[in-house]
Structures are given as structure tokens and as C-alpha cells.
N, C-alpha and C positions, 0 to 999 in steps of 0.2 A: 503495500499499501504507499502512495505517496500520500504523507501527512503535514499538513501545515499547524504549527500551533501563532498565536495573536498574542505576543508580549513581547515585554524584551528586560522582564525583572528575572530578582532570585526567584521565585517561584517558576515562569517559564525555564530556568534552566531545571529545577530540580524534578518538573514534566517533561523537558527534554531526556535528559538522563535517565529517568526512569523507560520514557518509552525507546532510548535509543539498546534498551536492552529484549525489546518485544519482538519473536519471530514474525508477527504480523505486518511487520512498519519496513519498508525496502528503504524508503528515503526520508530522510525528517527535513523541512524546512520553515524556516520562523520569520515572522514580520514584529518588530523590527530588528530583534536578536539585542545580543551584546558581543562583549568581547569574549566573555566564556562559553556561553552558548555555539560560537563561529568552529568550535571543535569537535560541537555536535550533527550540528546541522546547515545548511546554508540560510544564512540571511539577506532577506529582503527589503528592502531600503523604503518599507512602506511602514505610514504612520499605524499603532493600534487601532488607533480612532477613527482611521478613514475608511468606512465600511464599504464603498462602491469601489474605492483602491482594491482592497484584499477581496473584494467580494470577484473583482475584475481579473485583479492574477491569477485567486484559486480556478475560475472555471479556466483559463487560458493555460493554464501550465497543468490543467489536468488532477488535481487534488480528488484525493477518494474520501480523505476523511479532515477536519478542521477544527482544532480545539483552541475556544475563544477562551481565555483565562483571565483577561482581568477585569476590573468592575464595569469601567465607561464603556468599552465596547457591546457590551451584554445588554444595557441600560438602553445601547441607542439602536439595541435590537440588530447585532450584526447576525445573531444564529437568523431571526427570522430571515434576512437579505441571503443567507448562504440557502437554507431550507428552500426558497422560491427561485433558487437559481439550479438547484438538484444537488448540493453537495451537502450528506449529512455532517453535521457539524455537534460536539462535546460541549454544551452549554446552556444557559434556560434561554427561554424566547424572552423578550422583552416586558410580556404582560406577566410573567414567573419573578423576573431580575429585580421585580420595583420592589421586593422585597425587601435587599436593599439599597436602589434610588431612592425608596421616601419611607423614612422613618415613621411616618406619621400614617402610611398605609399599614404597617409591619405595626404598631401599636393597636390600632384599628381590627387590624385582624385578629390578634391573639385578644382580643378583649371580646370581639364577636363569638369566637372559638372554645373560649375561657381555659386560653394557653395562660403559665405564668408569666409574670413579668412586672416589672414595675409599676407604681401608680404615675400617672403624667397628665398632662394638659400640652394641647397644640397651639403656637400664635401664629398667625401671620401680623398683629398690630403690635409694632415695638412695645408702644405705653401700656397696651396693657399686660404682656411677656414679664415686662420692668414692675406693676403691680402684682403680678402672681408672687415674685419671687418675693417682694419685701412682706406678701402674706405667709408665705411657704416655710421663709428663713434657709437657716443653712446648717450642714452641707445639703448639696443641692445639685442636679447632672443637668449642664443647658444642651445639650443637640443639634448640628443644624442638621436640615430635616432631609438634604442630598448626599451627594458620592462628593465627598472632602477629604479624598487621597487620606483616609484612616486617621486624620486631625482633627476632624471636626465635632469632638468633645470635649468638653470642660469639667470635670469634676469640679465643682469652687465648694473651698472649706468656708467662706463669709459671704455674705450676702452680696459686699459690693464686688466680690471677684464677679461672684455669676452675672450683675448687673453688665461688667465689662465684659464676660460674655458675649450678653446680649446684643449688647451696642455696637460689638466688632463682627457679629455674625449677621445683623437685621440693617448695621444702620452707617459700617463701615463695607459693607458688602464683602471679607476679607474670604469667605469662599464663594463669592460669587452668588450667581443664582443660588445655590445648595443651601444658603443660609438665608434666606427671602423666608424664609419658615422656617422653626424653630419647636425642637420641643423639650418639654420641660420638667422632671420624672424626679421621682423619690431616689438618695442616694441610700442603693442598698451595701448590705455588708456582706463579708465572708469571700473566702478564695475565690476567684475566677476561674475558671475552665473553658475550652474551646473542644468542640468536638465539630470534627467533619465527618459527614456523612452522603455517601453516593446515594442517588436519587434516579426511581427510572418514569416519575410521573406516580406510581403503586406504590413501591418496595423503598424499603428505606435500609442501608447497609453502614451503618458508622465505625470509622477509622476509630484508632485508639486517639486516646483523647491527649491533648497538650496544652502547652501554659506559655503565654505569652507574655514580654515585659515590653509595656507599651512607652512607660518612661525615660526620657534620654538618658539619667545620670542613676547611680548606685543610690539602693535604699528606696526605688520607686520614689524619685524625687526629679523634680523638671518637666519641663512641657511633656505633652504626650508627640509620639514620634509615630511611623508606621508599622513600630516593632524593631528592638534595640536584642529579642534574640527569643526562643521557644526550647522546650523541653518537651519530649513526650515518650513514655505515656504522666499524665498527672499521677504524683501522690495523693492526690485529693478527690481523687475520682474513682470511685470503690464500686465494686459489682453491684453494689445494692443502690448508690445513688446510678448506676447506671439503667439499670432496668425500670425505678423510678423515672426517668428522664425519656426513657422509650416511650413508655407507656402517656405521662402527661404532656411532654413537649415533640418528640420526634416524631412518633405516628401522627398525632395529631396537628401539628405545623403541615405532614403534605396531604392530608384528608382535606384538609381547610383548603388549602392551593387549588385539590383536583375539584374540591365543590363550588372555588370560585371560575371554573375554567379558565384556570392559569396552571396546569399541571406543570410541575417543574422534574426538567430532568436535566440533571449535574450533581453539582456539588454543591450543598446548602452548610454554611458554617453558623453552628449555634455559638454564639457568645455566652457564656450561661455564667449565673452568680449564684453559688450554695451557701445560701443564706440559711438562719435559722429555721425560718420556714418552710425550708426544701427548695432544689433546684428551681430556678428561675429565670428568663431568657434576659440579658442585657442588649442585645443584636441581633440582627442577621445579616450574615451576605450571601451572594448569589453564586460563590468560588471558591477556591482553596484561598485559606489564609496566606499570609506573606509576614513574618516567616514561618509560620506554624508546617507549611506544608513541604519544606524541606526535611524538617525534623521526622517529621508522620511519612512522608514518600520514603527517608533512609532506610521505615521498618519493612516496606513493603516487600512479600516473599511470590507473587503473583505478577498475571502479566495487565500490567495496567490498561492496555490495548484491549483486552480483552473486557477490563471492566466498563470502559469509554465506551463502548460498543453496546454494552449491554445497558446501559442508563441511557441511551440510545435511541434502542430497540425494545424497554420494557421488561426485557428478561432479568434482571438482576435479582429474581431469586432462582434462578439456576447455575448462578456463578458460586464456585468456591474459592474466597477469599483466605489468602495466607498471610500471616504476618511473622515476622523474624519476633525471637525473646528477648528479653533485654531493653537498652531504652535509647533514644539517638537525642542530641544537644544540639543547637544551631546557635552560634554566636553571631552579630552582625559587626564588622567594620566596618565603620561610619565616618563622615569625613567631616575634619572639624568647623563647630557652627551649625550639624545637623540638630534638631531641625530646620534650622532658619537660614540664614544665607549661608555660603561656603562655595567656595574654589575648587575648581576643576581642572583635571588634564596633569594631574601629579602621575610619573610612573609608579607600578606599583612591584615591590623582590620579593622573594621570598614564595612564588606560589608553585611553584614546584614540589618545594621541599614541603611544606606543607600538605600536599596534596599528595603525599608518602601514606599517613596517618588518616587522611579523612577527607570531605570532602568539597570543597573548595567552590560555592554556587556563587557565581555572579552576578551580582543585584544593578551595579551602577556599573559600567566600565567600559569602555569602546578598545579598538584595536587603532595603534597609531601608527602612523604611516611607516615605521619601520619594524612593523611587528611585536611590537612593546606593548604591555595591557596600561591603559592609564583610567586611572576615576574618571567618571563620569556621574556624577550623582550622589544624594545623598545617605544612603546606604551602600555600600560600595560593592562588598560579600559578606556570604556567610556561609563561614567555616564551619560545617558539620559531621559530626563523628557519632559511632554507636560506638556502647558498652555491655556489658555484663548486665549491669547495674546503671541505673540515673548517675551514682558520682564517677564512676569508669567515664559516661561517656561526656559530662562536661568536664573531667581532667582531659581528654583525649581533645575535646576541641580546644579548649584554651592552650594545650601544648603545640596542637598544631597551628595554631593562631598568632603564635609565640614568633614563629620564620617569617614572617609575614610584615613589611613594612612600608607606607608613604607617607607624604608630609602630612601634620595634624589629625593624623589616626587618632580616630576614637571610639574607644567601646568600652562595655559594663564589665565591669569583673565581678557579679554575684548572681549571673544568670542559671538559673534554676536552683539559687540557694536562697529566697527570699518568697 
């Protein structure tokens, strides 16, 4: 099969890495790809959000299957457009991807179908939102309704911090149109866990749990990022909690989307909070999380292409998936200044040495004119190691990362330990 992956980050590199092992895949392509993906796939210089150009290229180059990995092209209807062109794709249609593209939609869905989540209100008027914050007090959570690169959430510890977040989103349009509407919700407490799950519109197959580390600095301090590292599985996600999530959250979500005429084919990201009252949904995403994807797929012992095709064809219940024992840790090496402003174009050294004991997934890199790998984003690399247990995986990731250097490199030293 000729397979095209849409996207160019660490998640897409992990998907390419897993698909490169599949006996079903003959040739891999990636649009636009990055410096690391170029070792596994032919990179095509088309932006992931350019729906027409991607579809035209896929048709013209006779792709047998397309994996649409990022949130933006899913929300823009790339899977719908590929379907219309006769090319099967992995990922939800735009009508199903709305569970991520609109937080207010997903909250309304959870309310209607009694899926546990935080108490909340949605606002399109800034004055009313500010008044609600004053009335509710802090801590309180402010979320941009639309897509904001994983950064549109502020967990405010004071009323003034919450008001600043509302003003930034609704008044200053920090996240553009994504912040024209905001969701304000109670601040739930408890360990956070992510569960990624394959879905074929009716059946659901959860992957090993994971835990992302969103804050920029050690001790879970600093601004939210797209993710500074992840571990899998989460020590907090017990078999008892997993069974409860399946009955109260996972199956009801799939059934709700089907009942609404929005059957979901692809990967649902369940962001969960294990509260004193039981597990509740923090958020849905309509695709693999990043960097959770890197850790979780490192434990996959089955053919990923077979799973993708089963999600597409509605035959997920006929697939036996295997996972490796042990644990995985993905450590993100970021550019200095991230998630704020940062420089690009720095040469990266030590990749070969790190790659001897871990898998180095490229998130924000590009190939220089001389073939050197250069920094080209905020999150640059995801150094991912597996081990017999979580501690061994964590130690492996940090040991491998010690070989890698580029100017102003920044990373957390406590991934998997907080």
C-alpha cells in the first residue's frame, strides 16, 4: 500500500515509525514531514491544513490510504474531502471531530448523555464571563472553545488570573477565533490520566493509559505547553478505574456520537481527572495526543496499519491487539523560551548516540542544506525509552537525552516523577 501521513510533528514521526514496521505498507509519504520523518518516509512540501492540495496530491499519486493526524485538518474536513475523492482515510469526519474543535459542543454532549465532567458555563459575552468568574471565585478553569494548539486552557488560582485569561481570549483574541467563545468550569482535583482509544464508529479499543506533563517547568509550574513529556502506563490508572471508565465514559461517548449522527472513526483522546467522586472527563481530543502518542505507540506489539484499517471499516471487534509489558517514557527537548518566543535553525548534535538506546522522535526539526538536522519549532525532540518498569523507562529516556545538545535546549527533569 501507498500510505500518506498528514502532519509534521512528533506524533506523526511516531506514527510513521510504527507504520514503517507494517507488512501492509510498501511506501510511506508525509506532508509536510520533518527532519526525522524524512528517514522513514518521502516528505511532501504541503501544509497539513491545505485540504485541497493534500487531496489533489493523494489522488494524483495514487495513495491507497491517508492518515490524518493533527486536529486542524480533521476539523477542516480533510477526511470528508478524501472520502469524496475515493481515498480511504484514518480519522474522524469534521462532524465527529467537533468533540475537540468545540469544547462547548463536547460539554453539551456530555450533559445530554450523562457522561461525568466538570460543572461549566459557556460564554460569548466577555462582561458576562467576567461577572461569572467573580461570582464563582477561584480556583477556576478558563478554556478557549476552539482549537488553540493545546494551549487554550488556563487553570486560574485567583479571580484576577481568571479574568486576565478571559480578557486575553475574548478581548485580545490571543487564540484568534478560537477564543471568541469560552467555557468556564469548576477546577476538579485528582490525578490526571490520558486514555487514547481506537474507535470504529461502534466499537472501542482503549490503549494503555498515559500521563502528560503540560506545564513548562519542574514541579508542574509555569505556563501550559503542548506537552513536555509523557509516561505510559499511568500508575494511577488501576484495573478497577479502567472498568469504570469503560462503562461510564468510553462506551457512552461512542454511543452518544453515533446517536447524534456523528459516528467516530479514528482515535479518541480521553483526558480524565480521577476525582474523589470518580473519573470525569477533562476534555476530548479527536486524535492521538502528543507526546502521549510517542510513549503509547512504543509499547504497541501489533500492526498499526491493521488497526487503522479496522477503525475505518468498522471491524475493530475482530482485531486482537497486543501490547508489550513494561513502561515507556517520552522526554521532550524544547527550544529555550518555549511556549513563548524562541529562535530556530540551531544545529542538533548527539542524535546518533541517543538513538542507540532510545527512539528519538522529531517534533520541530528540519534538514539543513548540508544534511544537518536543525531546530525548527518549540518542541524539538521526544526522546522515548521503554523499560521493564516505569523507573527503568524514565532513566533510559534521560540517559539517552544526555547525548543531545543544541543552543538554549530546555527540558523538565521530573517527567514521570510528579
